[in-house]
N, C-alpha and C positions, 0 to 999 in steps of 0.2 A: 242783868247781863252775865252772860256765861264767863267764868275766869278762866283765862288762858293757862292752861296745863303745858308745863314745858316738855317738850319730848323726852323720852328717856336717854341717858348717855347710853353710847354704842357700846356695846361688849367688847372688852379686850380681844384683840386678834389673838387667834391661836398660836401658840410656838410653833416653829418650823425647826424641829429637832434636828433635821440634816445640818441645816446652817450652822449649828453647835459641835458638829461630831468631826472629828479629825479625819483628812481624806485618806490616810495610808494606814494600811493595818497595824505597822507598828507604833504610828501615832494615835490609834485608838485604844491599843493596850496601856500605853502609857497614859494616856488621857483617864482610863479606868483606875489604874493603879494609884493615879495622883489624887484620884477624887476621895479613895478611902478615908483618908484621914479627916476630911471635911465631913463625910456622912457620919463619922464616928462623933465628931465634936458636936453636930448638930442633932443627935439622936435619930438619923432619918435611915431607913433601910428598907431595900426592895424586899416585900415578903417572898418571893419567887427565887432571888437570890441574895442569902446573908452576906452581910459584909466581910464575914471572915473568909467564905468561899471566893467572893469578888476580887479579894485583893490577893490570895494565893493562887487564882487560876489567871486572874492579868499579869501577875509576875512570872508566872511559867510562859506565858503568852509570848512575853516579850523576848524572852531568852529564846524560845523557839523561832520567833520570828527573825531574829537576828542569826541564828544558826542557818536557816535557810537560805539568808541573803549572803553569808559566807561561802554556802556551797556554789551559789550561782554564780558569785564571783570568780570562784575557781575554775568554772566550765570553759571560758574561752581561751584560757592556758593550756587545759587539756586537749581542747580541739585544736590547738595550733600545734601542740607536740605531736598529735596523729597527721595532721598535714605535712609537718616537716620529714615525718619517718616516709612517708609515701612519697612526696617529691625527690627525696633521696634514693629511692629505688628506681627512678626513669634511667639513669646512666647503666648501672648494673644489668638493668631488664634489655636495654639496646645492646649491651655487649653480649648477653646470652642468646639475643635472637641471631646475633651474627656468627657465634659459635655454633647454633643449630644449622644454620644454613651451610655453613663450610664443612660440618661433618656430613650433615644429611642429603646435601644438595636438593634438587626439586621436590623430596619427599618431607622437607624439615618441618612443616606445618602440621603434618600428622604427630609430632611429637610434643605439640603445644600442650595438650590436656596432660600430660605426664608431669610437665613443670607447673600445673595449676593454672596455667590460661585458659580463659574462657572467651568464645565468640562473641564480639560486640559489633554486630554489623559485617563488614567485610574484614574487620580487625580481629586480631586476637589480643588480649588484655589480661591483667590482673584482675580479680573481682573488686568491684566498688563498695561493696558491703565490706564493713572492717571485721566483722567475725568471719566471714567468708574469706577474706584475705588472709588472716591469721592461719586457719586452717589450711588454705592453698600453700602457704609458705611452709607451713611446719609439716604437714603431712605429703606434699607433693614435690614442691621445689626442691627443696633441701635434699631428701632423699634421690630425686632425680640427678640432682647436680654430682652425686657420690656415684648412682649407677651408671652415669653415661661418661665419667672420666674427666668432670669440670670442676669437681671439687676443690680442686687445688689452685685453680684459676684466680689470678690476683685482682681482677678487674670484675668478676662476677662468681667467684668460688662461695664457698660454704662462710668464709671469714669476712665475707662482705655482706650475704643476706642473713646470717646469724644475727649479728649485732641490730640490723634492722627489724628483724622480728621480734627481737627483745624490747627494741623502743617503742614499736605498736603495740605489744601486748600488754606494756606496763601502762602507756597512755590511754589504752582501751581500758583496762580494768579500773583505773582511776576515774574515767568518766562515767563507767556505769556504776560504781559505788557512789559517787556524787549524785547521779539521777535516783539511783535507789533512795539514798537519804533525802534528796530533794522531794521525791514522791512522798515518801513515809511522813516527813514533816508536816506536807500538805494536806493528809489525811488528818491530820491532828489539828493545824492552826486555821485550816477553814472553817470548820464547825465553830471553833472557838471565837473567830472573828466574827461569826454571825452572832454568837451570843453576846459578844462583848457591846456590838452594835446597837443590838435589842436593848441591853442594859443602860447604854447611854442615853437611849430615846427615851426610856421610861424614866430615867433620873430627871430629864427636863421638864416631863409633865409632873414628876413627884414635886420637884421644886416650885413650879408653877401653882400647884394645888395649896403649898404650903405659904408662898410668899405671891400671892398674884399680882401684888403692884409692884414689886422691885426684883421679880425673879431673873431678870438678865443681870442685875446687880449681884446677885448671890452666884451665879455661874461664873462672872468675871472674878469675882473674889475665889472662887475655887480653883481660877487659872484657865478656864475655858475661854476660847476666842470663838468668835463667830468666824467661819471659813467662807460662808456666802451670804450674800443680802437678797 
């Protein structure tokens, strides 16, 4: 009689590294930095990513991501400051149109370009683009006010437009600076985040190779948590 041979035990399911990796860029950097002391204590290290470099880069990544987030948080206020300045231009622009009609009668529209206005359909408006608007105010509208005798007007003279130009210019400079800083940070943080995620994936496999029966327990002991199942 042929003895019954029990079927082989099923191989353990391969780990799903993604389930153990933090879902945010900052969270991944914190996770990797927090893993460093556990790697050192266990005598584990990725050959392609020495523990010293891992800690230094993960720490720097945390600071860079926080800085990028701070810049992003400032942007709405800067955008609102520009909108506020532009909305405040509506009343003096209406006054300016009235003065031009009064002085130049039927030919008033021919003077609009001198004051920085551009044609938009059937209407003449200040430029929508903020950089172009700043140039129009500084190089056309303000000089034209003086050239045509409107500089001292209480409702649409230089004392009205100069502060609006300064407000818009300051807000635009801050916004451009924020955008440039965020762009520069992104060129640094994006590649590092990819490296961080790669390291976290490798660490899952490394722990499973060393502790195949309780690798999940080890990861939990490192402070890792499953983010998906």
